[in-house]
C-alpha angles and dihedrals in degrees: 000000000000119000113284114266117248085234087064094046099275125139117281115250095217114045124224113274096021095109112076125201129248136279107039108221136180145164092306090065093046090050091050090056092046089051088063091054090048092050093051088216106121104163146007136097091257093051111130099247091046092052094044093048091050092050094048094045092050090051092047094050094040095238135127100237139029129177125192115224139182096255144003090250091057090047089053091047089052089049091053093048094043090055089061097251111163134198110288094021118129122234119193115220143155123287087217116070143083105294094247087082090067093034091063088057093048091047087066092049090251125131125245116224113193134213130185128257138254100261093220102045098025095222127114112300108237090203090067099048103082093056088058095053117107135169087271096056114111104161148016121222112199112192117219091208125193089001091299112134114227119237096267101173097079092033092058090046091053091047092052092046092053098033093245130149121236116225113191123214098202094155090128100033112070107166098006116139136212121198089345096308123110118238111255091045096065117094137296119009133326137196125205129186123218095189113150093266097052128102087251106040132190097159091258128359146090147220131226121203137186143148094215119100095210094046090051094050092047092050092044092055092042091054092063114038096291091291133127100238114195125210117284113287095032122104113266117217096209090214122135113219092190143338111314139164137217099259099146119121124223121253096251088063091048092051093050091046092050092049092048091046091066088066099040096101091048093046093046090051090054092049089052092048092051094044095049091049092050094047091050092049096043089053086069093054115076113226101038136062135185126223119284122231114241121238091231101056154359120263123212099207103234082170128018107227121208123194121208114217114191090175090067089060098038090242118168096224142081123270088249092055092048091048093051092051094044096046089057092048092045091050089056087053090054093254103130119211127179145170131198099189122069099168142013114281092248087056093062120105094247087068100032090054095029090232099170121128093333130265089058095295126186096016095055089061085081097046091169092063128072109211112202120184128192131158091219090066088074103058097168091055090048091050092047093052091048096050103038139069133173126247115224126222100030092141139070141309078049114084144210091272088066091048089054090052089051090054090049089051093052091045091051095049094046091047088056096039096131090056091044091055092043091055090047092052091048091053090051093054 
């Protein structure tokens, strides 16, 4: 008889307090913040930590330019604008992402056009892109979701064939590579987030990258009110050359980001070590599977994705029903699972109701086109959302001992799967 489930009064697999929060921080981070106080320079795009972070990130990614911003969404918006996207243009992107991917397109009065995902690697399926291209398409935005790099080889080929720009949403993929190149250094523009949860964390912030001079200048003006702002000490014209925003971060954020950046390679290596161990172990447990690694690149596991497979256990239920029951049982064991997406982006109300800027903007800019959105039009995204959940704590300062407890928790729940499903059915009655 398998160990008694915690739901039935058994001992929890993962004890209270074992799971530590992200990001790990120490005296180096505190000192970085104090250095800002000591400098008396609290803001500005030419502030020392801002400049140093930009230089180091550009070198790390292998690109010409980097700009720190106040969020990943603003970095993505700058990436859309820097790629030359104009109001009414169409940008093709993935139906599976956090909705900020599409929001950055809408923010520029452009129109998101969605395609479904590769069911194995859960990034945009290159084979579906060409059918979505129209005379209004100007760019493709692959999303490197959960730290998984999209299959960029064919996407770049399609972009070159149709004279389209590629805008990378790498908000969850700091350090991931594709065909040997690090994201952020692959044409044309890229946006990263440095929100607290991300592989590179500053609490809240972002980074824009490009190799293109014009894209850089456009994004630089856009970041600060549409102006050309010279370094401190030089006369500022206070003249807006176009519509801009206030997307600059404050210097405390830049200092924390810079301090955390020094540990990014080490932290990413730990994420990869934990993820590969979990995937190897889960492969021995019928009913669950970890994420595969693609042949074209190296993921950095912003999120560890677990698939629930009722077919492997001959269960008479859907993957979604099994997931719901197992997530509850795993939570009782101290194995935390979560999910922030319940539907494809085109199934969200903002698209179903076309609630953009009001009066149908931006969709009415193309009054000869009827844009219809529905989540059900992206069945692989729907199936992925139903069958997958995300395991918390697969990052330092957590350790391999916790990963081993996680495996024990999965093994325990799957060994008691009939009881898990019975308890779930009882709660539904």
